[in-house]
N, CA, C and O of each residue as an XYZ file, in Angstrom:
848
protein
N       0.539      8.426      8.605
C       1.639      7.486      8.812
C       1.600      6.946     10.237
O       1.566      7.723     11.192
N       1.604      5.639     10.389
C       1.579      5.005     11.703
C       2.999      4.948     12.255
O       3.925      4.509     11.572
N       3.159      5.399     13.502
C       4.488      5.385     14.109
C       4.890      3.956     14.458
O       4.075      3.185     14.963
N       6.158      3.601     14.188
C       6.652      2.299     14.633
C       6.787      2.264     16.152
O       6.860      3.320     16.779
N       6.820      1.091     16.753
C       6.890      0.998     18.213
C       8.233      1.421     18.796
O       8.318      1.739     19.982
N       9.289      1.428     17.971
C      10.615      1.869     18.420
C      11.160      2.866     17.413
O      11.179      2.598     16.211
N      11.607      4.027     17.906
C      12.145      5.058     17.015
C      13.405      5.643     17.636
O      13.553      5.643     18.858
N      14.319      6.145     16.799
C      15.456      6.899     17.341
C      14.968      8.230     17.887
O      14.073      8.849     17.313
N      15.549      8.669     18.984
C      15.157      9.967     19.540
C      16.366     10.907     19.564
O      17.502     10.489     19.783
N      16.082     12.170     19.333
C      17.099     13.215     19.270
C      16.808     14.214     20.386
O      15.956     15.086     20.222
N      17.508     14.101     21.528
C      17.245     15.017     22.636
C      18.020     16.317     22.481
O      19.221     16.307     22.211
N      17.324     17.436     22.653
C      17.963     18.745     22.604
C      17.475     19.577     23.790
O      16.405     19.305     24.334
N      18.247     20.587     24.198
C      17.864     21.383     25.367
C      16.884     22.507     25.079
O      16.348     23.106     26.011
N      16.636     22.810     23.799
C      15.854     24.010     23.498
C      14.902     23.864     22.321
O      14.403     24.868     21.812
N      14.635     22.636     21.875
C      13.804     22.430     20.696
C      12.642     21.495     21.033
O      12.837     20.413     21.588
N      11.434     21.935     20.686
C      10.237     21.100     20.822
C       9.531     21.100     19.472
O       9.237     22.160     18.920
N       9.261     19.918     18.946
C       8.593     19.775     17.657
C       7.105     19.534     17.882
O       6.709     18.882     18.848
N       6.281     20.069     16.971
C       4.831     19.883     17.028
C       4.335     19.252     15.731
O       4.967     19.409     14.687
N       3.212     18.542     15.786
C       2.678     17.893     14.586
C       2.432     18.876     13.448
O       1.894     19.967     13.639
N       2.841     18.452     12.272
C       2.630     19.176     11.011
C       3.324     20.534     10.957
O       2.895     21.429     10.228
N       4.406     20.681     11.737
C       5.230     21.889     11.673
C       6.625     21.475     11.213
O       7.112     20.408     11.585
N       7.260     22.310     10.411
C       8.586     21.992      9.874
C       9.681     22.517     10.801
O       9.535     23.560     11.438
N      10.779     21.768     10.858
C      11.894     22.122     11.740
C      13.215     21.838     11.035
O      13.516     20.678     10.753
N      14.022     22.880     10.738
C      15.355     22.655     10.172
C      16.344     22.319     11.285
O      16.289     22.906     12.365
N      17.240     21.384     11.025
C      18.232     20.965     12.015
C      19.584     20.769     11.354
O      19.677     20.339     10.205
N      20.629     21.094     12.102
C      21.997     20.825     11.667
C      22.543     19.712     12.548
O      22.582     19.856     13.770
N      22.961     18.615     11.952
C      23.397     17.431     12.697
C      24.916     17.334     12.613
O      25.471     17.195     11.523
N      25.602     17.410     13.783
C      27.065     17.391     13.746
C      27.695     16.372     14.679
O      28.825     15.951     14.427
N      27.014     15.950     15.756
C      27.602     14.945     16.646
C      27.643     13.587     15.941
O      26.732     13.241     15.188
N      28.700     12.828     16.191
C      28.887     11.568     15.469
C      27.743     10.592     15.718
O      27.308      9.910     14.789
N      27.246     10.511     16.952
C      26.166      9.542     17.229
C      24.889      9.914     16.495
O      24.130      9.037     16.084
N      24.646     11.225     16.326
C      23.433     11.629     15.631
C      23.621     11.646     14.114
O      22.644     11.566     13.369
N      24.855     11.748     13.658
C      25.108     11.501     12.230
C      24.732     10.061     11.896
O      24.099      9.794     10.875
N      25.132      9.130     12.777
C      24.785      7.720     12.571
C      23.272      7.529     12.600
O      22.726      6.753     11.816
N      22.600      8.234     13.500
C      21.143      8.147     13.595
C      20.479      8.585     12.291
O      19.577      7.915     11.790
N      20.930      9.705     11.753
C      20.332     10.212     10.518
C      20.635      9.274      9.354
O      19.765      9.016      8.521
N      21.856      8.766      9.293
C      22.213      7.823      8.231
C      21.285      6.606      8.265
O      20.784      6.169      7.229
N      21.063      6.066      9.463
C      20.183      4.898      9.595
C      18.730      5.252      9.272
O      18.027      4.475      8.625
N      18.285      6.424      9.723
C      16.901      6.827      9.458
C      16.658      7.010      7.964
O      15.617      6.604      7.449
N      17.616      7.619      7.267
C      17.463      7.826      5.826
C      17.420      6.507      5.063
O      16.834      6.424      3.984
N      18.044      5.480      5.629
C      18.055      4.161      4.979
C      16.804      3.350      5.311
O      16.601      2.265      4.765
N      15.951      3.883      6.220
C      14.749      3.128      6.576
C      13.501      3.988      6.371
O      13.197      4.369      5.240
N      12.772      4.300      7.451
C      11.501      5.012      7.297
C      11.618      6.522      7.442
O      10.614      7.224      7.316
N      12.827      7.048      7.705
C      13.099      8.483      7.787
C      12.452      9.143      9.015
O      12.304     10.364      9.052
N      12.072      8.350     10.007
C      11.396      8.889     11.191
C      12.364      8.984     12.365
O      13.086      8.034     12.669
N      12.370     10.147     13.020
C      13.078     10.304     14.287
C      12.152     11.046     15.244
O      11.222     11.726     14.812
N      12.406     10.916     16.536
C      11.594     11.593     17.533
C      12.377     12.699     18.202
O      13.520     12.496     18.611
N      11.773     13.866     18.317
C      12.386     14.982     19.024
C      11.886     14.985     20.466
O      10.682     14.906     20.714
N      12.820     15.077     21.414
C      12.468     15.147     22.828
C      13.291     16.242     23.485
O      14.388     16.570     23.031
N      12.750     16.802     24.555
C      13.416     17.891     25.267
C      14.182     17.329     26.459
O      13.649     16.539     27.238
N      15.436     17.748     26.591
C      16.246     17.359     27.750
C      15.722     18.038     29.008
O      15.324     19.203     28.974
N      15.724     17.307     30.113
C      15.315     17.890     31.381
C      16.452     18.718     31.971
O      17.618     18.482     31.655
N      16.124     19.687     32.826
C      17.178     20.502     33.453
C      18.195     19.621     34.182
O      17.850     18.600     34.777
N      19.475     20.055     34.114
C      20.549     19.292     34.733
C      21.202     18.288     33.809
O      22.020     17.480     34.249
N      20.850     18.327     32.524
C      21.371     17.358     31.554
C      22.870     17.517     31.324
O      23.528     16.572     30.890
N      23.420     18.696     31.607
C      24.807     18.986     31.221
C      25.801     17.987     31.809
O      26.778     17.625     31.152
N      25.560     17.545     33.029
C      26.516     16.654     33.706
C      26.643     15.309     33.010
O      27.658     14.629     33.162
N      25.631     14.917     32.250
C      25.646     13.603     31.606
C      25.278     13.697     30.132
O      24.704     12.764     29.571
N      25.614     14.838     29.498
C      25.161     15.041     28.121
C      25.686     13.964     27.176
O      24.965     13.532     26.276
N      26.927     13.525     27.367
C      27.506     12.529     26.464
C      26.884     11.144     26.672
O      27.056     10.256     25.837
N      26.166     10.960     27.776
C      25.527      9.677     28.049
C      24.060      9.692     27.655
O      23.705      9.997     26.517
N      23.210      9.354     28.631
C      21.774      9.298     28.381
C      21.036     10.091     29.460
O      20.379      9.509     30.323
N      21.146     11.417     29.409
C      20.491     12.232     30.434
C      18.969     12.136     30.337
O      18.426     11.726     29.311
N      18.300     12.515     31.405
C      16.847     12.424     31.457
C      16.204     13.359     30.440
O      16.659     14.482     30.218
N      15.132     12.859     29.830
C      14.350     13.658     28.881
C      12.893     13.651     29.349
O      12.478     12.783     30.117
N      12.130     14.632     28.872
C      10.700     14.622     29.146
C      10.074     13.439     28.404
O      10.489     13.132     27.286
N       9.093     12.775     28.996
C       8.577     11.535     28.410
C       7.710     11.718     27.171
O       7.473     10.761     26.435
N       7.234     12.942     26.932
C       6.391     13.193     25.759
C       7.195     13.969     24.722
O       7.783     15.008     25.021
N       7.208     13.451     23.508
C       7.895     14.115     22.408
C       7.035     14.089     21.162
O       5.856     13.741     21.216
N       7.628     14.455     20.044
C       6.904     14.441     18.773
C       7.807     13.817     17.711
O       8.959     14.214     17.541
N       7.263     12.846     17.014
C       8.007     12.215     15.924
C       7.908     13.068     14.672
O       6.910     13.751     14.443
N       8.960     13.017     13.866
C       8.955     13.736     12.599
C       9.546     12.881     11.500
O      10.305     11.947     11.758
N       9.193     13.208     10.281
C       9.754     12.520      9.123
C      10.713     13.469      8.417
O      10.411     14.651      8.250
N      11.857     12.960      8.006
C      12.851     13.769      7.310
C      12.359     14.011      5.886
O      12.306     13.086      5.076
N      12.002     15.252      5.589
C      11.500     15.570      4.248
C      12.604     16.029      3.310
O      12.502     15.864      2.095
N      13.662     16.607      3.875
C      14.813     17.045      3.076
C      16.084     16.713      3.847
O      16.131     16.840      5.070
N      17.099     16.291      3.129
C      18.394     16.027      3.766
C      19.515     16.469      2.838
O      19.464     16.258      1.626
N      20.518     17.080      3.432
C      21.698     17.535      2.689
C      22.942     17.008      3.396
O      23.367     17.580      4.399
N      23.536     15.917      2.884
C      24.789     15.442      3.481
C      25.931     16.395      3.144
O      26.069     16.809      1.993
N      26.738     16.741      4.121
C      27.865     17.644      3.920
C      29.155     16.832      3.795
O      29.211     15.695      4.264
N      30.191     17.394      3.171
C      31.413     16.624      2.890
C      32.081     16.029      4.128
O      32.716     14.979      4.033
N      31.952     16.673      5.283
C      32.634     16.176      6.488
C      31.773     15.219      7.311
O      32.147     14.856      8.426
N      30.613     14.802      6.767
C      29.769     13.842      7.464
C      28.606     14.455      8.214
O      27.730     13.734      8.692
N      28.582     15.783      8.327
C      27.436     16.431      8.964
C      26.234     16.414      8.016
O      26.366     16.101      6.832
N      25.058     16.757      8.558
C      23.842     16.829      7.752
C      23.087     18.109      8.060
O      23.074     18.574      9.200
N      22.467     18.668      7.053
C      21.375     19.611      7.237
C      20.091     18.869      6.858
O      20.001     18.289      5.776
N      19.109     18.890      7.745
C      17.865     18.189      7.450
C      16.676     19.095      7.768
O      16.806     20.096      8.472
N      15.530     18.723      7.237
C      14.258     19.341      7.606
C      13.314     18.233      8.030
O      13.117     17.253      7.312
N      12.731     18.405      9.217
C      11.740     17.463      9.740
C      10.349     18.059      9.595
O      10.161     19.268      9.730
N       9.386     17.207      9.322
C       7.974     17.606      9.436
C       7.353     16.810     10.567
O       7.387     15.580     10.561
N       6.788     17.511     11.535
C       6.186     16.832     12.668
C       5.059     15.908     12.237
O       4.242     16.263     11.386
N       5.021     14.728     12.826
C       3.995     13.747     12.494
C       2.974     13.579     13.610
O       1.788     13.851     13.425
N       3.445     13.128     14.775
C       2.524     12.762     15.845
C       3.246     12.760     17.183
O       4.436     12.452     17.259
N       2.516     13.107     18.236
C       3.049     13.014     19.591
C       3.257     11.555     19.976
O       2.602     10.653     19.454
N       4.190     11.348     20.904
C       4.383     10.011     21.453
C       4.783     10.123     22.912
O       5.180     11.183     23.395
N       4.669      9.007     23.590
C       5.120      8.895     24.982
C       6.160      7.784     25.064
O       5.947      6.689     24.543
N       7.284      8.066     25.719
C       8.336      7.064     25.866
C       7.940      6.075     26.967
O       7.568      6.473     28.071
N       8.027      4.787     26.647
C       7.713      3.767     27.650
C       8.934      2.908     27.982
O       8.856      2.026     28.837
N      10.058      3.161     27.313
C      11.291      2.431     27.600
C      12.354      2.821     26.597
O      12.070      3.526     25.628
N      13.590      2.364     26.823
C      14.677      2.655     25.884
C      15.450      1.393     25.539
O      15.554      0.464     26.340
N      15.986      1.383     24.331
C      16.838      0.311     23.816
C      18.247      0.895     23.721
O      18.461      1.896     23.037
N      19.200      0.274     24.402
C      20.558      0.830     24.457
C      21.526      0.114     23.516
O      22.732      0.086     23.762
N      21.000     -0.458     22.449
C      21.840     -1.261     21.557
C      22.594     -0.435     20.516
O      23.450     -0.970     19.812
N      22.290      0.865     20.409
C      22.928      1.709     19.403
C      23.706      2.830     20.084
O      23.470      3.115     21.258
N      24.622      3.465     19.372
C      25.340      4.603     19.963
C      24.417      5.798     20.218
O      24.654      6.583     21.136
N      23.382      5.930     19.418
C      22.373      6.960     19.654
C      21.208      6.324     20.419
O      21.190      5.113     20.640
N      20.245      7.145     20.817
C      19.174      6.658     21.678
C      17.984      6.156     20.859
O      17.537      6.802     19.911
N      17.493      4.995     21.254
C      16.281      4.412     20.678
C      15.244      4.310     21.790
O      15.553      3.886     22.903
N      14.015      4.703     21.479
C      12.966      4.664     22.490
C      11.824      3.765     22.045
O      11.420      3.774     20.882
N      11.310      2.990     22.992
C      10.045      2.287     22.791
C       8.945      3.288     23.114
O       8.964      3.913     24.174
N       8.006      3.440     22.222
C       7.018      4.514     22.358
C       5.601      4.009     22.157
O       5.366      2.932     21.610
N       4.665      4.831     22.621
C       3.270      4.665     22.232
C       2.805      5.993     21.646
O       3.088      7.057     22.196
N       2.090      5.922     20.527
C       1.617      7.136     19.864
C       0.526      7.797     20.699
O      -0.243      7.131     21.391
N       0.480      9.128     20.616
C      -0.553      9.917     21.302
C      -1.249     10.755     20.225
O      -0.895     11.916     20.023
N      -2.235     10.174     19.533
C      -2.889     10.907     18.438
C      -3.653     12.126     18.940
O      -4.188     12.135     20.049
N      -3.692     13.149     18.099
C      -4.479     14.351     18.386
C      -5.430     14.578     17.216
O      -5.064     15.192     16.214
N      -6.637     14.080     17.355
C      -7.641     14.223     16.294
C      -8.861     14.904     16.898
O      -9.720     14.228     17.464
N      -8.957     16.222     16.792
C     -10.091     16.926     17.399
C     -11.409     16.544     16.737
O     -11.477     16.318     15.529
N     -12.451     16.479     17.555
C     -13.770     16.192     16.997
C     -14.373     17.473     16.423
O     -13.744     18.531     16.440
N     -15.584     17.363     15.921
C     -16.203     18.491     15.222
C     -16.376     19.703     16.129
O     -16.120     20.834     15.714
N     -16.805     19.473     17.355
C     -17.023     20.604     18.261
C     -15.700     21.252     18.660
O     -15.635     22.470     18.828
N     -14.643     20.449     18.814
C     -13.324     21.006     19.138
C     -12.787     21.832     17.977
O     -12.210     22.900     18.185
N     -12.974     21.343     16.763
C     -12.539     22.107     15.578
C     -13.260     23.453     15.516
O     -12.650     24.476     15.206
N     -14.551     23.446     15.811
C     -15.323     24.694     15.793
C     -14.820     25.656     16.862
O     -14.749     26.863     16.632
N     -14.472     25.126     18.023
C     -13.970     25.981     19.100
C     -12.612     26.576     18.743
O     -12.360     27.752     19.004
N     -11.740     25.770     18.149
C     -10.430     26.273     17.729
C     -10.605     27.391     16.705
O      -9.935     28.421     16.776
N     -11.504     27.181     15.762
C     -11.776     28.193     14.744
C     -12.266     29.490     15.389
O     -11.882     30.584     14.975
N     -13.119     29.353     16.410
C     -13.647     30.518     17.106
C     -12.543     31.294     17.834
O     -12.592     32.521     17.913
N     -11.551     30.577     18.363
C     -10.477     31.225     19.128
C      -9.371     31.788     18.226
O      -8.494     32.505     18.708
N      -9.403     31.479     16.951
C      -8.302     31.868     16.064
C      -8.106     33.388     16.023
O      -6.973     33.866     16.081
N      -9.190     34.140     15.925
C      -9.066     35.595     15.830
C      -8.396     36.167     17.074
O      -7.546     37.052     16.973
N      -8.779     35.659     18.251
C      -8.158     36.116     19.500
C      -6.676     35.777     19.515
O      -5.851     36.579     19.953
N      -6.346     34.591     19.038
C      -4.956     34.143     19.005
C      -4.122     35.059     18.111
O      -3.023     35.463     18.490
N      -4.635     35.383     16.939
C      -3.894     36.242     16.015
C      -3.750     37.661     16.562
O      -2.707     38.295     16.398
N      -4.810     38.155     17.215
C      -4.747     39.511     17.783
C      -3.715     39.580     18.901
O      -2.970     40.556     18.998
N      -3.665     38.555     19.743
C      -2.678     38.532     20.824
C      -1.269     38.446     20.276
O      -0.358     39.101     20.781
N      -1.090     37.646     19.252
C       0.237     37.513     18.661
C       0.708     38.855     18.114
O       1.866     39.233     18.292
N      -0.185     39.567     17.454
C       0.172     40.883     16.909
C       0.518     41.863     18.025
O       1.393     42.714     17.863
N      -0.174     41.738     19.163
C       0.046     42.674     20.275
C       1.411     42.497     20.917
O       1.992     43.462     21.413
N       1.931     41.276     20.914
C       3.224     41.047     21.566
C       4.384     41.024     20.573
O       5.545     40.965     20.978
N       4.080     41.070     19.285
C       5.144     41.019     18.286
C       5.864     42.362     18.215
O       5.246     43.418     18.349
N       7.168     42.307     18.004
C       7.945     43.537     17.873
C       7.575     44.272     16.589
O       7.541     45.502     16.557
N       7.298     43.515     15.538
C       6.958     44.097     14.246
C       5.444     44.020     14.070
O       4.888     42.932     13.921
N       4.781     45.170     14.088
C       3.323     45.171     14.037
C       2.798     45.602     12.677
O       1.639     46.001     12.567
N       3.608     45.532     11.660
C       3.151     45.920     10.330
C       2.048     44.967      9.860
O       2.055     43.794     10.233
N       1.110     45.443      9.056
C       0.016     44.586      8.602
C       0.499     43.329      7.882
O      -0.142     42.282      7.979
N       1.628     43.414      7.157
C       2.093     42.263      6.401
C       2.642     41.152      7.284
O       2.907     40.047      6.809
N       2.816     41.454      8.597
C       3.288     40.414      9.498
C       2.154     39.483      9.942
O       2.393     38.493     10.634
N       0.922     39.807      9.539
C      -0.224     38.977      9.910
C      -0.080     37.589      9.292
O       0.372     37.447      8.156
N      -0.469     36.574     10.052
C      -0.327     35.210      9.561
C      -1.297     34.957      8.416
O      -2.418     35.466      8.437
N      -0.883     34.177      7.413
C      -1.766     33.918      6.277
C      -3.011     33.152      6.695
O      -2.935     32.194      7.466
N      -4.163     33.586      6.176
C      -5.427     32.973      6.561
C      -5.553     31.550      6.017
O      -6.392     30.778      6.480
N      -4.713     31.203      5.029
C      -4.792     29.871      4.434
C      -4.259     28.776      5.363
O      -4.525     27.596      5.133
N      -3.518     29.145      6.400
C      -2.984     28.146      7.323
C      -4.144     27.535      8.113
O      -4.880     28.269      8.772
N      -4.328     26.213      8.065
C      -5.428     25.599      8.827
C      -5.312     25.911     10.319
O      -4.214     26.099     10.843
N      -6.452     25.961     10.987
C      -6.500     26.374     12.391
C      -5.577     25.539     13.271
O      -4.818     26.095     14.065
N      -5.631     24.209     13.143
C      -4.808     23.346     13.990
C      -3.326     23.558     13.722
O      -2.519     23.575     14.651
N      -2.966     23.720     12.443
C      -1.560     23.941     12.094
C      -1.077     25.287     12.619
O       0.081     25.423     13.013
N      -1.962     26.279     12.625
C      -1.601     27.592     13.159
C      -1.276     27.488     14.651
O      -0.269     28.027     15.110
N      -2.126     26.800     15.397
C      -1.890     26.622     16.830
C      -0.539     25.949     17.059
O       0.252     26.405     17.883
N      -0.277     24.870     16.333
C       0.974     24.134     16.531
C       2.192     24.945     16.097
O       3.241     24.882     16.738
N       2.056     25.708     15.005
C       3.184     26.516     14.535
C       3.509     27.623     15.537
O       4.680     27.901     15.796
N       2.485     28.250     16.096
C       2.728     29.294     17.096
C       3.346     28.701     18.358
O       4.229     29.308     18.964
N       2.884     27.517     18.753
C       3.455     26.865     19.932
C       4.940     26.572     19.728
O       5.730     26.645     20.669
N       5.311     26.242     18.494
C       6.705     25.901     18.219
C       7.587     27.128     18.031
O       8.739     27.125     18.465
N       7.076     28.167     17.400
C       7.942     29.263     16.977
C       7.764     30.578     17.731
O       8.603     31.469     17.601
N       6.691     30.724     18.519
C       6.564     31.954     19.318
C       7.653     31.969     20.390
O       8.240     30.937     20.713
N       7.908     33.150     20.931
C       9.053     33.332     21.840
C       8.730     32.842     23.248
O       8.552     33.633     24.174
N       8.658     31.518     23.385
C       8.431     30.904     24.684
C       9.687     30.183     25.136
O      10.536     29.815     24.323
N       9.797     29.985     26.446
C      10.873     29.154     26.972
C      10.639     27.700     26.551
O       9.497     27.296     26.331
N      11.717     26.912     26.437
C      11.537     25.499     26.062
C      10.574     24.742     26.969
O       9.806     23.907     26.492
N      10.608     25.025     28.275
C       9.708     24.300     29.186
C       8.260     24.721     28.955
O       7.350     23.911     29.130
N       8.035     25.964     28.568
C       6.679     26.390     28.201
C       6.223     25.674     26.937
O       5.073     25.245     26.845
N       7.118     25.544     25.967
C       6.767     24.800     24.748
C       6.459     23.344     25.076
O       5.519     22.762     24.533
N       7.259     22.758     25.970
C       7.014     21.371     26.354
C       5.632     21.229     26.990
O       4.912     20.271     26.707
N       5.264     22.172     27.840
C       3.934     22.133     28.461
C       2.840     22.237     27.406
O       1.799     21.590     27.523
N       3.072     23.052     26.373
C       2.108     23.158     25.283
C       1.988     21.835     24.521
O       0.890     21.413     24.161
N       3.133     21.191     24.283
C       3.097     19.896     23.598
C       2.306     18.881     24.404
O       1.560     18.078     23.844
N       2.471     18.918     25.718
C       1.841     17.919     26.572
C       0.361     18.182     26.821
O      -0.309     17.371     27.460
N      -0.160     19.305     26.326
C      -1.593     19.576     26.475
C      -2.418     18.432     25.887
O      -1.992     17.757     24.950
N      -3.590     18.232     26.447
C      -4.454     17.129     26.019
C      -5.262     17.535     24.788
O      -6.463     17.790     24.869
N      -4.576     17.587     23.650
C      -5.250     17.908     22.395
C      -5.012     19.336     21.945
O      -4.488     20.164     22.690
N      -5.412     19.607     20.694
C      -5.121     20.899     20.071
C      -5.954     22.018     20.684
O      -5.463     23.139     20.823
N      -7.208     21.741     21.055
C      -8.025     22.784     21.679
C      -7.417     23.211     23.014
O      -7.325     24.404     23.303
N      -7.012     22.261     23.807
C      -6.361     22.576     25.082
C      -5.090     23.382     24.849
O      -4.800     24.314     25.599
N      -4.328     23.031     23.811
C      -3.110     23.773     23.471
C      -3.447     25.197     23.040
O      -2.755     26.146     23.409
N      -4.501     25.336     22.267
C      -4.934     26.657     21.811
C      -5.269     27.552     22.995
O      -4.864     28.714     23.026
N      -6.003     27.025     23.970
C      -6.386     27.817     25.143
C      -5.163     28.168     25.994
O      -5.056     29.279     26.514
N      -4.242     27.209     26.130
C      -3.014     27.477     26.893
C      -2.153     28.516     26.183
O      -1.514     29.348     26.827
N      -2.139     28.462     24.866
C      -1.378     29.423     24.071
C      -1.947     30.827     24.254
O      -1.197     31.790     24.413
N      -3.270     30.938     24.230
C      -3.908     32.236     24.461
C      -3.548     32.772     25.842
O      -3.270     33.960     25.999
N      -3.554     31.898     26.835
C      -3.212     32.328     28.199
C      -1.775     32.831     28.270
O      -1.506     33.857     28.895
N      -0.843     32.108     27.625
C       0.554     32.546     27.630
C       0.720     33.885     26.923
O       1.446     34.757     27.401
N       0.045     34.049     25.781
C       0.163     35.305     25.041
C      -0.491     36.457     25.800
O      -0.016     37.591     25.736
N      -1.579     36.172     26.517
C      -2.192     37.220     27.348
C      -1.236     37.667     28.450
O      -1.162     38.854     28.768
N      -0.509     36.721     29.029
C       0.496     37.073     30.038
C       1.577     37.948     29.433
O       2.024     38.903     30.068
N       2.013     37.632     28.197
C       3.030     38.449     27.523
C       2.499     39.856     27.270
O       3.217     40.841     27.445
N       1.238     39.942     26.858
C       0.642     41.251     26.581
C       0.600     42.097     27.840
O       0.909     43.288     27.806
N       0.213     41.477     28.963
C       0.173     42.204     30.231
C       1.576     42.643     30.643
O       1.755     43.740     31.171
N       2.570     41.788     30.404
C       3.950     42.139     30.768
C       4.441     43.320     29.940
O       5.108     44.217     30.456
N       4.106     43.312     28.652
C       4.516     44.425     27.786
C       3.847     45.705     28.240
O       4.484     46.756     28.300
N       2.544     45.622     28.565
C       1.824     46.795     29.043
C       2.387     47.312     30.348
O       2.521     48.522     30.533
N       2.721     46.401     31.260
C       3.283     46.792     32.539
C       4.621     47.456     32.381
O       4.935     48.414     33.087
N       5.423     46.950     31.447
C       6.750     47.530     31.218
C       6.628     48.948     30.670
O       7.405     49.830     31.033
N       5.642     49.163     29.789
C       5.510     50.496     29.212
C       5.038     51.507     30.269
O       5.470     52.659     30.263
N       4.145     51.068     31.183
C       3.714     51.959     32.250
C       4.807     52.208     33.278
O       4.876     53.282     33.876
N       5.654     51.217     33.477
C       6.701     51.339     34.503
C       7.665     52.476     34.171
O       8.287     53.048     35.065
N       7.786     52.798     32.892
C       8.713     53.831     32.491
C       8.141     55.241     32.561
O       8.834     56.210     32.250
N       6.852     55.360     32.977
C       6.226     56.680     32.999
C       6.148     57.217     34.432
O       6.013     56.453     35.387
N       6.233     58.532     34.560
C       6.007     59.150     35.877
C       4.590     59.705     35.924
O       4.077     60.212     34.927
N       3.979     59.606     37.066
C       2.588     60.080     37.209
C       2.604     61.377     37.990
O       3.206     61.450     39.061
N       1.942     62.410     37.463
C       1.891     63.730     38.121
C       0.469     64.033     38.546
O       0.208     65.091     39.117
């Protein structure tokens, strides 16, 4: 699906969407109810962007957002009796904001798409790193039962993006992962972050021991 040059954007302080990953959302603010209503009547596309620190002072207005976000298509929508919505987005493609249109109560952004299509050698490298990625994830997970292992049927690129979205990272860390130059770069950054978590867990366990 080709992204239109102007899309509605939904800024949040703690959510980063990645391509081909699903995201459930509850929509309750009046301006974003209007956004969803309009999106459902057209191409069903909205863009998720992360609010920059300090947004609280101007949340009701147009606080600063990070310039790179990810567009998603509404795959499921549930209108509620009081006008709220429950929706599910599927990530489509990264974009960069190049301007804003202030003609609506919600935010509209002029964007340029940032496609991520790894070449053959990049795909092979991602596949090679997958085992390390899964092992690191298991090492930092609270639940280490065998059934918690990720299904092997998940394609390599989708696995990288799903972990970037749902692993226990700070929003700014997720934003940095989104802004990586392609999926291979994201995969390597993800491994580095998980290695840091593994070292932190190991350090914490040693910190509680006395040495005789």
